[in-house]
C-alpha positions as CSV (number, residue, x, y, z in Angstrom):
1,M,-3.5,16.7,-24.5
2,L,-6.6,15.6,-22.7
3,L,-5.8,11.9,-23.2
4,R,-2.3,12.4,-21.9
5,Q,-3.5,14.2,-18.8
6,T,-6.1,11.5,-18.2
7,S,-3.6,8.7,-18.4
8,N,-1.1,10.6,-16.2
9,W,-3.9,11.2,-13.6
10,I,-4.7,7.5,-13.5
11,W,-1.1,6.3,-13.4
12,F,-0.3,6.9,-9.7
13,P,-3.4,5.2,-8.2
14,L,-3.1,2.4,-10.7
15,I,0.5,1.6,-9.6
16,Q,-0.4,2.1,-6.0
17,Y,-3.3,-0.4,-6.3
18,S,-1.0,-2.9,-8.0
19,L,1.6,-2.5,-5.2
20,D,-1.0,-2.9,-2.5
21,Q,-2.3,-6.0,-4.1
22,F,1.2,-7.5,-4.4
23,C,2.0,-6.7,-0.7
24,N,-1.2,-8.2,0.4
25,E,-0.5,-11.4,-1.5
26,Q,3.1,-11.7,-0.3
27,N,2.2,-11.0,3.3
28,N,-0.7,-13.5,3.4
29,H,0.7,-16.4,1.5
30,R,1.4,-19.5,3.5
31,I,4.9,-20.9,3.7
32,R,4.9,-24.6,4.0
33,K,6.4,-26.2,7.2
34,Q,10.1,-26.9,6.8
35,K,11.9,-28.4,9.9
36,E,15.4,-27.6,8.8
37,K,14.7,-24.0,7.8
38,V,16.3,-21.3,9.9
39,L,13.6,-18.7,9.1
40,P,10.0,-19.3,10.3
41,S,7.7,-21.6,8.3
42,G,4.3,-23.1,8.6
43,G,2.4,-19.8,8.4
44,S,2.3,-16.5,6.6
45,P,4.6,-13.5,7.0
46,N,1.7,-11.6,8.7
47,Q,1.3,-14.5,11.2
48,F,5.1,-14.5,11.9
49,Y,5.0,-10.7,12.5
50,A,1.9,-10.8,14.7
51,N,2.9,-13.9,16.8
52,P,6.7,-14.2,16.6
53,E,6.9,-16.4,19.8
54,K,4.7,-19.1,18.1
55,Y,7.3,-19.5,15.4
56,G,10.5,-19.4,17.5
57,G,11.1,-15.7,17.4
58,K,10.7,-12.8,19.9
59,D,8.8,-9.6,19.8
60,S,11.4,-6.9,19.3
61,L,9.0,-4.1,18.1
62,I,9.4,-0.6,19.5
63,K,5.9,0.6,20.6
64,V,5.0,3.8,18.8
65,P,1.7,5.6,19.5
66,A,-0.8,5.1,16.7
67,E,-1.4,8.9,16.4
68,E,2.3,9.4,15.6
69,I,2.3,6.7,12.9
70,D,-0.9,8.2,11.4
71,E,0.7,11.6,11.3
72,L,3.8,10.3,9.6
73,L,1.8,8.4,7.1
74,D,-0.3,11.5,6.3
75,E,2.9,13.6,5.8
76,A,4.4,10.9,3.5
77,R,1.2,10.5,1.5
78,D,0.9,14.3,1.0
79,A,4.5,14.6,0.0
80,A,4.2,11.7,-2.4
81,Y,1.1,13.2,-3.9
82,E,2.8,16.5,-4.6
83,H,5.9,14.7,-6.1
84,M,3.8,12.3,-8.1
85,K,1.5,14.9,-9.6
86,F,1.7,14.6,-13.4
87,V,-1.2,16.9,-14.3
88,D,-1.9,20.6,-14.0
89,D,-4.1,21.8,-11.1
90,D,-7.2,22.6,-13.3
91,F,-7.2,19.2,-14.8
92,D,-6.7,17.6,-11.4
93,I,-9.9,19.3,-10.1
94,L,-11.8,18.3,-13.2
95,A,-10.6,14.7,-12.9
96,H,-11.4,14.4,-9.2
97,D,-14.9,15.8,-9.8
98,A,-15.5,13.2,-12.6
99,Y,-14.1,10.4,-10.4
100,D,-16.3,11.4,-7.6
101,A,-19.4,11.5,-9.9
102,L,-18.5,7.9,-11.0
103,G,-18.6,6.7,-7.4
104,K,-14.9,6.5,-6.9
105,P,-14.4,3.0,-8.4
106,D,-11.1,1.1,-7.9
107,I,-8.6,2.0,-10.6
108,T,-7.3,-1.3,-11.9
109,L,-5.9,-2.8,-15.0
């Protein structure tokens, strides 16, 4: 039972780390310059997003205060944590204490 609880406790942060790594790679990879391409090229998706005018686009973002975004992200994270909880409360406390004692290392494959 302890092994199952441990693997269940590690699963969510492990998957999140992998998703974050994938998003970072995809958003920062450089797309080679292609003259006939309709979509932007010659930069990375992050560059296209940050400077759309430089790549033939226009800034169509809706400005939202950072505090509101932070609040929404906090709510989403808390809701996800509750829905993605695969261990009982007592084990969760024990696992967090052990993780803290280890110095909170990244959970990776």
